[in-house]
C-alpha positions as CSV (number, residue, x, y, z in Angstrom):
1,X,66.9,139.0,130.5
2,X,66.1,136.2,128.2
3,X,69.6,136.5,126.6
4,X,71.3,136.5,130.0
5,X,69.3,133.5,131.1
6,X,70.2,131.7,127.9
7,X,73.9,132.4,128.6
8,X,73.6,131.2,132.1
9,X,71.9,128.0,130.9
10,X,74.5,127.6,128.3
11,X,77.3,128.0,130.9
12,X,75.6,125.5,133.1
13,X,75.2,123.1,130.2
14,X,78.9,123.3,129.3
15,X,79.9,122.9,133.0
16,X,77.6,119.9,133.4
17,X,79.0,118.3,130.2
18,X,82.6,118.9,131.5
19,X,81.7,117.3,134.9
20,X,80.0,114.5,133.1
21,X,83.0,113.9,130.9
22,X,85.4,113.9,133.9
23,X,83.3,111.5,135.9
24,X,82.9,109.2,133.0
25,X,86.7,109.1,132.6
26,X,87.2,108.5,136.3
27,X,84.7,105.7,136.4
28,X,86.1,104.2,133.2
29,X,89.5,104.0,134.9
30,X,88.1,103.1,138.4
31,X,86.1,100.1,137.3
32,X,89.0,98.2,135.6
33,X,91.3,99.3,138.4
34,X,89.1,97.8,141.1
35,X,88.5,94.7,139.1
36,X,92.2,94.2,138.5
37,X,93.1,94.8,142.2
38,X,90.7,92.1,143.3
39,X,92.1,89.7,140.7
40,X,95.6,90.7,141.9
41,X,94.8,89.8,145.5
42,X,93.6,86.4,144.4
43,X,96.7,85.9,142.4
44,X,98.9,86.8,145.4
45,X,97.0,84.4,147.6
46,X,97.5,81.5,145.1
47,X,101.2,82.3,144.6
48,X,102.2,82.7,148.2
49,X,99.7,80.4,150.0
50,X,101.1,77.4,152.0
51,X,97.8,75.6,151.8
52,X,97.4,72.2,150.2
53,X,97.2,71.9,146.5
54,X,93.5,70.9,146.8
55,X,92.7,74.1,148.6
56,X,94.6,76.2,146.2
57,X,92.9,74.5,143.3
58,X,89.4,75.1,144.8
59,X,90.3,78.7,145.5
60,X,91.5,79.1,141.9
61,X,88.2,77.8,140.5
62,X,86.0,79.8,142.8
63,X,88.1,82.9,142.4
64,X,88.6,82.5,138.7
65,X,85.0,81.7,137.7
66,X,82.8,82.8,140.6
67,X,85.0,85.9,141.4
68,X,84.8,87.2,137.9
69,X,81.1,86.6,137.7
70,X,80.6,88.4,141.1
71,X,82.7,91.4,140.0
72,X,80.6,91.8,136.8
73,X,77.4,91.4,138.8
74,X,78.4,94.1,141.3
75,X,79.6,96.6,138.8
76,X,76.6,96.0,136.5
77,X,74.2,96.4,139.4
78,X,75.9,99.7,140.4
79,X,75.8,101.1,136.9
80,X,72.2,100.1,136.3
81,X,71.1,102.1,139.4
82,X,72.4,105.3,137.7
83,X,70.2,107.4,135.3
84,X,69.6,105.8,131.9
85,X,72.0,108.1,130.1
86,X,74.9,107.2,132.5
87,X,74.0,103.5,132.3
88,X,74.3,103.6,128.5
89,X,77.7,105.3,128.8
90,X,79.3,103.2,131.5
91,X,77.9,99.7,131.0
92,X,80.3,98.9,128.1
93,X,83.2,99.7,130.5
94,X,81.8,97.2,133.0
95,X,82.2,94.3,130.5
96,X,85.2,95.5,128.6
97,X,87.2,97.3,131.4
98,X,88.4,94.2,133.3
99,X,89.4,92.5,130.1
100,X,91.4,95.6,129.0
101,X,93.1,95.8,132.4
102,X,94.1,92.1,132.2
103,X,95.4,92.5,128.6
104,X,97.3,95.6,129.6
105,X,98.9,93.9,132.6
106,X,99.7,90.6,130.9
107,X,100.4,91.8,127.4
108,X,101.2,95.5,127.1
109,X,103.4,95.8,130.3
110,X,105.5,92.6,129.5
111,X,106.0,93.9,125.9
112,X,107.3,97.3,127.2
113,X,109.5,95.5,129.7
114,X,110.9,93.1,127.1
115,X,111.8,96.0,124.9
116,X,113.5,97.7,127.8
117,X,115.5,94.5,128.5
118,X,116.5,94.2,124.9
119,X,118.4,97.5,125.2
120,X,120.9,95.8,127.5
121,X,123.6,93.1,127.3
122,X,123.2,89.4,128.2
123,X,122.7,90.2,132.0
124,X,119.9,92.6,131.4
125,X,119.5,96.0,133.2
126,X,121.3,96.1,136.6
127,X,119.1,96.3,139.7
128,X,119.1,99.2,142.2
129,X,120.3,101.7,139.7
130,X,118.5,104.9,138.6
131,X,117.1,105.4,135.1
132,X,119.8,107.9,133.9
133,X,122.6,105.8,135.5
134,X,121.3,102.8,133.6
135,X,121.5,104.7,130.3
136,X,125.2,105.6,131.1
137,X,126.2,102.1,132.3
138,X,128.2,99.6,130.3
139,X,125.3,97.2,130.2
140,X,123.2,99.6,128.1
141,X,123.9,98.8,124.4
142,X,120.9,100.4,122.7
143,X,119.7,98.7,119.5
144,X,122.8,96.5,119.1
145,X,120.8,93.3,119.9
146,X,118.5,94.1,117.0
147,X,121.4,94.3,114.7
148,X,122.5,90.9,115.8
149,X,119.1,89.5,115.2
150,X,119.4,90.1,111.5
151,X,123.1,89.2,111.1
152,X,123.8,86.1,113.2
153,X,123.9,82.8,111.2
154,X,121.4,80.9,113.4
155,X,118.9,83.8,113.3
156,X,119.1,84.0,109.5
157,X,118.5,80.2,109.5
158,X,115.5,80.7,111.7
159,X,114.0,83.4,109.5
160,X,114.5,81.1,106.4
161,X,112.8,78.2,108.2
162,X,109.9,80.3,109.3
163,X,109.4,81.4,105.7
164,X,109.4,77.7,104.7
165,X,106.8,77.0,107.4
166,X,104.6,79.8,106.0
167,X,105.1,78.9,102.3
168,X,104.5,75.2,102.7
169,X,102.8,74.7,106.0
170,X,100.2,77.5,105.9
171,X,99.5,77.1,102.1
172,X,99.1,73.4,102.2
173,X,97.0,73.4,105.3
174,X,94.5,75.8,103.7
175,X,94.6,73.9,100.4
176,X,94.0,70.5,101.9
177,X,91.3,71.9,104.2
178,X,89.5,73.4,101.3
179,X,89.7,70.3,99.1
180,X,88.6,68.1,102.0
181,X,85.7,70.4,102.8
182,X,84.4,70.3,99.2
183,X,84.8,66.5,98.9
184,X,83.4,65.7,102.3
185,X,80.3,67.8,101.7
186,X,79.4,65.5,98.8
187,X,80.0,62.3,100.7
188,X,77.3,60.1,102.4
189,X,79.7,59.8,105.3
190,X,80.2,63.5,105.7
191,X,80.0,63.6,109.5
192,X,82.3,60.6,110.0
193,X,84.9,61.9,107.5
194,X,84.9,65.3,109.0
195,X,85.2,63.9,112.5
196,X,88.2,61.8,111.5
197,X,89.9,64.7,109.8
198,X,89.2,67.1,112.6
199,X,90.3,64.6,115.3
200,X,94.0,65.6,115.3
201,X,92.9,69.1,116.5
202,X,92.1,67.5,119.8
203,X,95.7,66.5,120.3
204,X,98.3,68.9,121.7
205,X,101.2,69.8,119.5
206,X,103.5,68.0,121.9
207,X,101.4,64.9,121.7
208,X,101.3,65.1,118.0
209,X,105.1,65.5,117.8
210,X,105.5,62.4,119.9
211,X,103.2,60.5,117.6
212,X,105.2,61.6,114.6
213,X,108.4,60.8,116.4
214,X,107.3,57.1,116.3
215,X,106.4,57.5,112.6
216,X,109.9,58.9,111.8
217,X,111.7,56.5,114.3
218,X,115.1,55.5,112.9
219,X,117.3,52.6,114.0
220,X,120.6,51.3,112.6
221,X,120.1,49.4,109.4
222,X,120.8,46.0,111.0
223,X,118.0,46.4,113.5
224,X,114.3,46.1,112.9
225,X,112.6,49.4,112.0
226,X,109.7,50.2,114.3
227,X,109.0,53.6,112.7
228,X,106.1,53.4,110.2
229,X,107.8,55.4,107.5
230,X,111.1,53.5,107.7
231,X,109.3,50.2,107.9
232,X,107.6,51.1,104.6
233,X,110.8,52.2,103.0
234,X,112.7,49.1,104.0
235,X,109.7,46.9,102.8
236,X,110.1,48.6,99.4
237,X,113.8,47.9,99.3
238,X,115.0,51.3,100.4
239,X,117.4,52.4,103.1
240,X,116.0,53.8,106.4
241,X,116.8,57.4,107.4
242,X,116.5,59.8,110.3
243,X,114.1,61.9,108.3
244,X,113.8,65.1,110.5
245,X,117.6,64.9,111.3
246,X,118.6,64.3,107.6
247,X,121.5,66.8,107.4
248,X,122.2,66.0,103.7
249,X,119.0,67.8,102.5
250,X,119.0,70.8,104.9
251,X,116.9,72.9,104.8
252,X,114.3,70.6,103.2
253,X,114.4,68.3,106.3
254,X,112.1,71.0,107.8
255,X,109.3,69.6,105.5
256,X,109.1,66.5,107.6
257,X,108.2,68.8,110.6
258,X,105.9,70.9,108.5
259,X,103.8,67.8,107.7
260,X,102.9,67.6,111.4
261,X,101.4,71.0,111.3
262,X,99.5,70.3,108.1
263,X,98.1,67.1,109.7
264,X,96.9,69.2,112.7
265,X,95.7,72.4,110.9
266,X,93.9,70.9,107.9
267,X,91.0,69.9,110.1
268,X,90.7,73.4,111.5
269,X,90.6,74.9,108.0
270,X,88.2,72.2,106.8
271,X,85.6,73.1,109.4
272,X,85.6,76.8,108.6
273,X,85.5,76.2,104.8
274,X,82.7,73.7,105.2
275,X,80.6,76.2,107.0
276,X,81.3,78.8,104.4
277,X,80.5,76.5,101.5
278,X,77.2,75.6,103.0
279,X,76.4,79.3,102.8
280,X,76.6,79.3,99.0
281,X,73.0,79.5,97.6
282,X,72.0,76.2,96.0
283,X,70.2,78.1,93.2
284,X,73.5,79.6,92.1
285,X,75.1,76.2,91.9
286,X,72.2,74.7,90.0
287,X,72.0,77.6,87.6
288,X,75.7,77.2,86.7
289,X,75.2,73.5,86.0
290,X,72.2,74.3,83.8
291,X,74.4,76.7,81.9
292,X,76.9,73.9,81.2
293,X,79.6,74.6,83.8
294,X,81.5,71.5,84.9
295,X,82.5,70.9,88.5
296,X,86.0,72.4,88.1
297,X,84.5,75.6,86.7
298,X,82.0,75.7,89.5
299,X,84.8,75.3,92.1
300,X,87.2,77.9,90.7
301,X,84.6,80.5,89.4
302,X,81.8,80.2,91.9
303,X,83.0,78.6,95.1
304,X,86.4,80.2,95.5
305,X,85.2,83.8,94.8
306,X,82.2,83.3,97.1
307,X,84.2,82.2,100.1
308,X,87.3,84.4,99.3
309,X,86.9,86.3,102.5
310,X,86.9,83.1,104.6
311,X,89.9,81.8,102.7
312,X,91.9,84.9,103.5
313,X,90.9,84.9,107.1
314,X,91.8,81.2,107.6
315,X,95.1,81.7,105.7
316,X,96.2,84.7,107.8
317,X,95.1,82.9,111.0
318,X,97.3,79.9,110.2
319,X,100.2,82.3,109.3
320,X,100.0,83.9,112.7
321,X,100.2,80.5,114.3
322,X,103.0,79.4,112.0
323,X,105.1,82.4,112.9
324,X,104.9,81.4,116.5
325,X,105.6,77.7,116.0
326,X,107.7,76.2,118.7
327,X,106.4,72.9,120.2
328,X,106.8,70.7,117.1
329,X,110.4,71.8,116.4
330,X,111.5,71.6,120.1
331,X,110.1,68.1,120.6
332,X,111.2,66.7,117.3
333,X,114.8,68.1,116.9
334,X,115.3,70.7,119.7
335,X,116.1,73.1,116.8
336,X,119.2,71.1,115.7
337,X,120.0,69.9,112.2
338,X,119.1,73.2,110.6
339,X,115.5,73.3,112.0
340,X,115.6,76.4,114.3
341,X,112.7,78.8,114.0
342,X,112.4,82.2,115.6
343,X,110.6,80.9,118.7
344,X,113.1,78.2,119.4
345,X,115.9,80.7,119.1
346,X,114.2,83.0,121.6
347,X,113.9,80.1,124.0
348,X,117.5,79.0,123.5
349,X,119.0,82.5,123.9
350,X,116.8,83.4,126.9
351,X,116.9,80.2,129.0
352,X,119.7,78.0,127.7
353,X,122.3,80.7,126.9
354,X,121.0,83.1,129.6
355,X,121.4,86.0,127.1
356,X,118.5,88.1,128.4
357,X,119.0,91.1,126.1
358,X,119.3,89.1,122.9
359,X,116.4,86.9,123.8
360,X,114.2,89.9,124.5
361,X,115.1,91.4,121.1
362,X,114.1,88.2,119.4
363,X,110.8,88.2,121.2
364,X,110.1,91.8,120.1
365,X,111.0,91.0,116.5
366,X,108.6,88.0,116.6
367,X,105.8,90.3,118.0
368,X,106.4,92.9,115.2
369,X,106.3,90.1,112.6
370,X,102.9,88.9,113.9
371,X,101.3,92.4,114.2
372,X,100.7,93.2,110.5
373,X,99.1,89.9,109.8
374,X,96.9,90.2,112.9
375,X,95.8,93.7,111.9
376,X,94.9,92.5,108.4
377,X,93.0,89.6,109.9
378,X,91.0,91.9,112.2
379,X,90.1,94.1,109.2
380,X,88.8,91.0,107.3
381,X,86.7,90.1,110.3
382,X,85.3,93.6,110.5
383,X,84.4,93.6,106.8
384,X,82.6,90.3,107.3
385,X,80.8,91.8,110.3
386,X,82.2,89.0,112.4
387,X,82.4,91.4,115.4
């Protein structure tokens, strides 16, 4: 009797666990689905509404901020009314579920769609045709666009320039940020100095490019030079030049564009390095000085190893940004004069040349190039227990 009862209880336990598992999966899917549907209705209203811009703006604010807060409150209230075991299981989905749904819709789905488009010619997949008919149509060219990405002259030029941006832009941004952080921490005017160095981060990349356009401004030799750099060159007896458009030194004219990114990103690196440096125990620094170490030895043998994780994280973050660089190049040169990068080629092929398949293939290649660096960056964050 006891054995049979144990078997029945065991069967009921397995059944209850199975039901619990199924309900958990359903709720985990249902919560993000409902949240996403509500967000979708708000988006449809904002897109199709004929109301005035003021009304649309107010609805966007209320829906975007208040709506999300209300959704979280409703779902959290529902989950907290469940037994404690269920609350512990489902509460993470309340907070993470909508974010996952939004990321899936705005990141995963477009990525899959871009890859599908990249399998077709310049006009993309024909509409109103079945899946198997699409695969047999003349528009379907398979992976041919990816072969073109690695063989066309302008794309090879873009890859070369992106490597230059990484080698010079990312490296120098991190180096200058680290040096400035070390020097500023020892200055009496630390806050003022750091504020001035970080100030360019408040400027958009388009705004920064316009500023540097004035610095590089070139006019014919017989006219007065209003560009700062050419004014200095002429004042020293040299000849003015169109620096970013200087075709005689291609590809090194890209360095004049890379300077803009360094000017912007050095402040970002400085702030993170400064925080990391302040975490070095003062006793360690004093002990090394007592042992006779000079400042250079302290910098290279104590500071650098101690904040090595932060250096790697900042460097990889800047690399991710550098791979996607677009604004500076487009505003300064439009990609001409040997300055194309991957992102500008994607824009030109997709929107200027209307070559949808080739443009989508470039976008996928850019995504693939970013993913390994991003994964490495996330691992570094995890090792540092950043999240």
